[in-house]
N, C-alpha and C positions, 0 to 999 in steps of 0.2 A: 504494500500500500504506500503511495507517495506521501511524503512528509507534509505537503501542503493540504491534503485532504483531512488529516487528523484534526487540525484546529477548526476546519469547517464543520466536521461531524460533531465535534464537541459543542460548538456554538449552536448547531441545529438541535442537538439533544437537550441543551439547556433551555432553548426557546420552547420546545415541546413540553418539557417538564414545567416550566413557568406557566404556560397557558393551561395545562391540565390542572394546576393548583387553583386557577380561577373558577373552574367548574365546581358546582356544588352538588352533593348527592341528596340534599334535602329537597322536599317538594317545592316547586316554584309557587309563589303567591300569584294568583290570578285575580286581576282587578274585577270587581263585581260589574255586571252589565250596567250600562247607563240606563237610567230610568227615563221612560217617556210616557206620555199620556196613553192610557189604554184606549183602544178603539173598540167601541161596542156598537153593533148595528142591530137592526131588526130584520124581519123577513124581507121587507122591501128595500132596505139599505143595509146589507150585511157588512160585518167588519172586514171580511175578505171574501171574494167570490171569483170563481172561474166560470167560463161559459158565457161571458158577457162580451158585447161588441160595442164599438163606437160607430154610430151612424152619423154621417155628415150629409145634410141636405142643402143644396145650393139653389136658392130662389132668386130669380130676377125680379126686381121690384119696379122696373121701368116698363113702359108699354113697349112690346117688341117691335111694333110698327113705327113708333116714334119715341126714341129714348129720352126725350125731354119731358114727356108726361109719364107719370108713374103711379104706382099704388101708394096711397097716402100711408103715413105711419098709423093712423087710426084704423084703416082697412087691414093693414098687416096685423095689428094687435087683435082685431076682431077675428081674423083667420086663425091666429095663434091660439086664442082662447077656445074657439069653437072646434077646430080640427086637431090641434096638437096637444094642448094642455089637457083636454078631455081624455086623450088616449095615454098620455104620459104625465100624470099629475105629480109624480115624485120629483121631477126636475128636468131642466133642459138649459141650454145656453144658446143665445143668439148674438152673432157678431154682425156689424155693418161691414159690408165688403164692396169691392168693385170687381166686375167680371167682364170678360169678353166672350162672345158667343157668335159663331158663324151661322147665321140663319140660313135655312134651306133656300137655295136659289140666289143667295147674295155672294158677291165677290169679296166684300170686306166684312170683317167682324163687327157686330154691334157692340157697343160699350154700354154696360148697364150697371146701375146701382144694384147691389145684391144683398141678400141676407143669407148668412151661413148659420144653419141650425145644427147644433150638436146635441145628440141624445145618447147617453150610455144606458144600455138595456140588456136584458137577458136575450140570448140568441135562441128564440123559440119561433115556431111557425106563426103563432099569434102576433108576436111583436113585429115580425117581418110583414105580416098582413097589415098591421097598423101603419107601418111606414109607407107601404104601397097606397093605402087609403089616403094618407096625407098628400102624397104626390099627385094622385088622381084628383083630389079635391082642389088643389092649387091650379092644376091645368084647366079644370072645368070652370073655376071661378075667374080666371084671368085670360083664358084662351092661349096661354103660353104652350110652347111645343114640348117642353121637358122640365124636369126637376132632377138635377144630377144627384145621385145617391152614391156616396163612398162608404164602404163598410170595412172595418178592420177589427180583429180580436183585441181585447184589452183585459188586463187584470185590474180589478177595482178594489178599493178599500175606503170605507166611509168612517 
């Protein structure tokens, strides 16, 4: 063995020995979990639930033929109360938005004031039928061609 490697091995052995002295054989103390508010739900608003979805419905609130005239805020609220809140009384969210839509037969998109309705709900045939009924009611009430529906799975906690 070369003479230069003996001091290196001695230094390495001393370092390993020193580091092993830092290790403890006693059980480690584990910090208690941080406390947070407990979430308690009920059947309609569970503390945690799976099998729920986020439905986003995009409503144009301008007249499709003339984007300057639109559905008034009062008419929107009336529709919301009659068609949406009656089906989803536990809660919903509405955002004012801006949208573009290429109308059938047009070369340029129409630019519309819009409402974005967000509803978190159980993914059941009845709830999907409720969403379809809302879309149909809007098209019948306004003469609009469509209401975009985006659907994605979510995990919820109330």
